[in-house]
C-alpha positions in Angstrom: 0.1 -0.1 0.0 1.5 3.4 -1.0 1.7 6.1 1.7 -0.4 9.4 1.2 1.8 12.3 0.3 1.7 14.2 3.6 3.1 11.1 5.4 5.5 10.1 2.4 7.1 13.6 2.2 6.8 14.7 6.0 9.8 17.0 6.8 12.8 15.0 8.1 15.1 17.9 8.7 14.5 21.4 10.1 15.7 22.7 6.6 12.7 21.3 5.0 10.2 23.1 7.2 8.3 25.7 5.2 6.6 28.8 6.7 7.7 28.7 10.3 11.2 30.1 10.2 10.7 31.9 13.4 10.0 28.7 15.4 12.8 26.8 13.6 15.4 29.4 14.4 14.5 29.5 18.2 14.5 25.7 18.5 17.5 25.0 16.5 19.5 27.6 18.6 18.4 25.8 21.8 19.3 22.4 20.4 22.8 23.7 19.5 23.4 25.2 22.9 22.1 22.1 24.6 19.3 24.0 26.4 16.3 21.6 26.5 13.1 22.4 28.2 10.9 19.7 29.8 7.6 21.0 28.0 6.8 22.8 24.8 3.5 23.9 23.6 2.9 24.2 20.0 -0.3 26.3 18.9 -1.7 27.0 15.6 -4.1 26.1 12.8 -4.4 22.6 11.5 -1.9 21.6 8.8 0.7 24.1 10.0 3.4 21.7 11.0 3.0 21.3 14.7 3.2 17.4 14.7 6.2 17.5 12.2 8.1 19.9 14.3 7.5 17.8 17.4 8.8 14.6 15.7 11.7 16.5 14.4 12.5 17.7 18.0 12.2 14.1 19.3 14.8 13.0 16.6 17.1 15.8 17.4 17.1 15.3 21.2 17.7 11.6 20.7 20.0 11.4 17.8 23.2 9.5 18.6 25.2 10.8 15.7 24.3 14.5 15.9 27.4 16.4 15.9 28.3 18.9 18.6 26.9 22.6 18.0 24.6 21.2 15.2 21.0 20.7 15.2 19.9 18.5 12.3 19.3 14.9 13.2 21.3 12.4 11.1 18.4 10.3 9.9 20.7 7.3 10.0 21.2 6.1 13.6 18.8 3.6 15.0 16.9 6.2 17.2 16.3 8.3 14.1 15.3 5.5 11.8 12.8 4.1 14.5 11.2 7.5 14.8 11.0 7.8 11.2 9.5 4.3 10.8 7.0 5.0 13.7 8.1 2.2 15.9 10.2 4.1 18.6 9.1 2.9 22.1 10.6 6.0 23.6 8.5 8.4 21.5 4.8 8.1 22.7 2.1 9.9 20.9 -1.3 10.4 22.4 -4.4 11.9 20.8 -6.3 13.8 23.4 -9.3 13.8 21.1 -9.8 10.1 21.8 -7.8 9.7 25.1 -9.1 12.6 27.0 -9.9 11.0 30.3 -8.1 11.1 33.7 -7.3 7.3 33.5 -5.3 7.8 30.4 -3.3 10.6 32.0 -2.7 8.4 35.1 -1.3 5.7 32.8 0.9 8.3 31.2 2.1 9.4 34.6 2.9 5.9 35.6 4.8 5.4 32.3 6.9 8.5 32.9 8.6 7.1 35.8 10.5 4.5 33.8 13.6 5.6 32.0 13.9 5.5 28.3 14.5 2.0 26.8 17.1 2.8 24.2 17.1 6.7 23.8 18.5 9.6 25.9 15.0 11.1 26.5 11.6 9.8 26.6 9.4 12.1 24.5 5.6 12.5 24.9 3.7 14.2 22.0 0.2 15.1 23.2 -1.9 16.0 20.2 -5.1 18.2 20.5 -4.2 18.8 24.1 -7.1 21.2 24.6 -9.5 18.3 24.5 -8.3 16.7 27.8 -11.1 16.8 30.4 -10.7 19.2 33.3 -9.6 16.3 35.6 -7.1 15.0 33.1 -5.8 18.5 32.5 -5.2 19.0 36.3 -3.5 15.6 36.6 -1.4 16.5 33.6 -0.4 19.8 35.2 0.9 17.9 38.3 3.2 15.9 35.9 4.4 19.0 34.1 5.3 20.6 37.4 7.8 17.9 38.5 8.6 15.8 35.5 11.7 13.3 35.7 14.7 14.6 33.9 14.6 12.1 31.1 10.9 13.1 30.1 10.1 15.9 27.5 6.5 16.8 26.6 5.5 18.4 23.4 1.8 19.6 23.5 0.0 20.6 20.2 -3.3 22.3 20.0 -5.5 24.0 17.4 -7.4 25.9 20.2 -5.0 27.6 22.7 -7.9 29.4 24.2 -9.2 26.2 25.7 -6.0 25.3 27.4 -5.9 26.0 31.2 -3.5 29.0 31.9 -1.5 26.9 34.4 -0.4 24.3 31.8 0.4 27.2 29.4 2.6 28.7 32.1 4.6 25.5 32.5 5.6 25.2 28.8 7.7 27.0 26.3 5.1 28.3 24.0 5.3 28.5 20.1 2.7 30.1 17.9 2.4 28.4 14.4 0.9 30.5 11.7 -1.3 29.7 8.6 0.9 29.2 5.5 0.7 31.7 2.6 -0.4 30.5 -0.9 3.2 30.9 -2.1 4.6 28.8 0.7 2.0 26.0 -0.1 2.8 26.3 -3.9 6.6 25.9 -3.0 6.0 22.8 -0.9 3.9 21.4 -3.7 6.4 22.1 -6.3 9.0 20.1 -4.3 6.6 17.1 -4.0 5.7 16.9 -7.9 9.3 17.2 -8.7 10.0 14.1 -6.5 7.0 12.3 -7.9 8.2 13.3 -11.4 4.8 14.7 -12.6 4.0 18.0 -14.4 1.4 20.3 -13.2 1.2 23.9 -14.4 1.7 26.7 -11.9 -1.9 28.1 -12.2 -3.2 24.4 -11.1 -1.0 24.4 -8.2 -2.1 27.6 -7.1 -5.8 26.5 -7.4 -4.8 23.6 -5.1 -3.2 26.0 -2.7 -6.3 28.3 -2.7 -8.5 25.4 -1.7 -6.2 24.2 1.1 -7.1 26.9 3.5 -3.5 27.6 4.5 -3.0 24.0 5.5 0.1 22.3 4.1 -1.5 18.8 4.9 -4.8 19.6 3.1 -2.9 20.9 0.1 -0.9 17.7 0.0 -4.1 15.7 0.4 -5.7 17.6 -2.4 -2.6 17.0 -4.6 -2.7 13.3 -3.7 -6.3 13.4 -5.1 -5.1 15.1 -8.3 -2.3 12.5 -8.8 -4.8 9.8 -8.5 -7.1 11.6 -11.0 -4.1 12.1 -13.4 -3.6 8.3 -13.5 -6.9 7.9 -15.6 -6.0 10.8 -18.0 -3.7 10.6 -21.0 -2.1 13.8 -20.3 1.6 14.8 -19.9 0.7 17.9 -17.8 -2.2 18.7 -15.5 -3.9 22.0 -16.3 -5.9 24.5 -14.2 -9.1 23.2 -16.1 -8.5 19.7 -14.9 -8.2 20.9 -11.3 -11.5 22.8 -11.5 -13.2 19.8 -12.7 -11.8 17.6 -10.0 -12.5 19.9 -7.1 -15.9 20.9 -8.4 -14.9 24.7 -8.8 -16.9 27.1 -10.9 -15.2 27.5 -14.2 -13.5 31.0 -14.4 -14.9 31.4 -17.9 -18.5 31.3 -16.6 -17.6 34.1 -14.0 -16.0 36.1 -16.8 -19.1 35.9 -18.9 -21.3 36.9 -16.0 -19.1 39.9 -15.2 -19.4 40.9 -18.9 -23.2 41.2 -18.4 -22.7 43.2 -15.3 -20.4 45.6 -17.1 -23.0 46.0 -20.0 -25.8 46.6 -17.3 -27.7 43.8 -18.6 -29.4 42.9 -15.2 -32.2 40.6 -16.9 -29.6 38.8 -19.0 -27.3 38.3 -15.9 -30.2 36.9 -13.9 -31.2 34.5 -16.7 -27.5 33.4 -17.0 -27.3 32.6 -13.2 -30.5 30.6 -13.2 -29.5 28.7 -16.3 -26.1 27.6 -15.0 -27.5 26.7 -11.5 -30.4 24.8 -13.3 -27.5 22.6 -14.6 -26.5 21.6 -11.1 -24.2 24.6 -10.1 -24.4 25.4 -6.4 -25.3 29.2 -5.6 -22.8 29.2 -2.8 -20.1 27.9 -4.8 -20.9 30.5 -7.5 -20.9 33.4 -5.1 -17.6 32.1 -3.6 -15.9 32.0 -7.1 -17.4 35.3 -8.1 -16.2 37.1 -4.9 -12.6 35.7 -5.5 -12.7 36.9 -9.0 -13.9 40.4 -8.1 -11.2 40.5 -5.4 -8.5 40.0 -7.9 -10.1 42.6 -10.2 -9.9 45.0 -7.1 -6.2 44.2 -6.7 -5.6 44.8 -10.5 -7.4 48.1 -10.2 -5.4 49.2 -7.2 -2.1 48.2 -8.8 -3.2 50.0 -11.9 -0.2 48.4 -13.9 0.1 45.3 -16.1 0.5 42.5 -13.7 3.1 39.6 -14.2 1.7 36.6 -12.5 5.0 35.4 -11.4 5.7 38.7 -9.6 2.4 39.2 -8.0 1.3 36.5 -5.4 -2.2 38.1 -5.0 -3.1 37.2 -8.5 -3.5 33.3 -8.4 -5.2 30.5 -10.2 -5.6 32.2 -13.5 -4.1 31.3 -16.9 -2.5 33.9 -18.9 -5.7 34.3 -21.3 -7.9 34.6 -18.2 -5.8 37.3 -16.5 -5.7 39.3 -19.7 -9.6 39.1 -19.8 -9.8 40.3 -16.4 -7.6 43.2 -17.1 -9.8 44.2 -19.8 -12.9 44.1 -17.6 -11.2 46.1 -14.9 -10.7 49.0 -17.3 -14.4 49.5 -17.3 -14.6 50.2 -13.5 -13.0 52.6 -11.0 -11.9 51.4 -7.6 -14.8 52.5 -5.8 -17.2 50.7 -8.2 -15.5 47.4 -7.9 -15.6 47.8 -4.0 -19.2 48.5 -4.0 -20.0 45.6 -6.1 -17.8 43.2 -4.0 -19.6 44.3 -0.9 -23.0 43.6 -2.5 -22.0 40.0 -3.5 -20.4 39.4 0.0 -23.6 40.4 1.6 -25.5 38.2 -0.9 -23.3 35.2 -0.1 -24.0 35.6 3.6 -27.7 35.8 2.9 -28.0 32.6 0.7 -28.2 30.1 3.3 -30.9 32.0 5.3 -33.1 32.8 2.2 -36.2 30.7 1.3 -35.5 31.5 -2.2 -31.6 30.8 -2.4 -30.9 32.7 -5.8 -32.8 35.8 -4.5 -29.9 37.5 -2.7 -27.7 37.1 -5.7 -30.4 38.4 -8.1 -30.9 41.6 -5.9 -27.1 42.0 -5.8 -27.0 41.7 -9.7 -29.7 44.5 -10.0 -27.8 46.9 -7.7 -24.6 46.1 -9.3 -25.9 47.1 -12.7 -27.1 50.4 -11.3 -23.6 51.1 -9.9 -21.8 50.7 -13.2 
């Protein structure tokens, strides 16, 4: 059975970590100087690299061939290899989402007393630590206050506000951030190069746009795309293929719709909207794609210069032809008009799910937009 991409290409050195350089710098300096804390707290959104960083720390702490004043694990000694293969008995990972009770924490406390079997340190990674029950959290607090010298705790959480303050105060806290679109694209480019597949830049940008700032989600979508490619007789995956796979609204449809707004053809725009939704297109998906398109139009209007896609990370997911078309459309609006239209459709999107007639908020936004231009 082949591994999914996010497991197959999990970073094995600190240099492979993308987007969390501020954390890497602090941790690697501490490793080089031999300053090891008994407890770390990694807080941040899903897919930002918390667990990968925790495993890297565990490897670096227990690596037998790591050179003095260096921080990268060798990835060759038995300790590194066991951690990479997921069978190290001195690295204990607990998912608090499914092991959140006091009994589990008591078992953990009992296990901490025993020295590492093979390694220098016994490392405990507690994922989704905010989900521990109140009693379990209090029991964990006692352990964090007086841990044995061989034990290191790494707590990871996506909801730091749910952690009790006394636990936070016992840990060195590191805040992970969402990754930018360019950082996710960079990571995906590394993977497709290793997988020896060709995917155009606009297609990778669409994957990154749909990943929500999560490397893991981006890699999962890429996995889906590569499986999809296996059934195609194509040398290179295009943006259009990605849109079909992800069920995204075709940019060409949004562009035609915007032409009707520019021409103040409200009736035709409403008919166009109802025709494409009658074919199965979701109103919410349409409004989401339209808002993203109008956002990029606003960026082009503000920039007021020809935009090179390679040099402007804000204009993403568009082919060269689609970008040229958008530039032509933008010339028909001033900045204030685009802002007003964008606000109308953002309000319409928010009202769709509460409306007894789903398309009505969009239809009203169409009429008002044609009055603006």
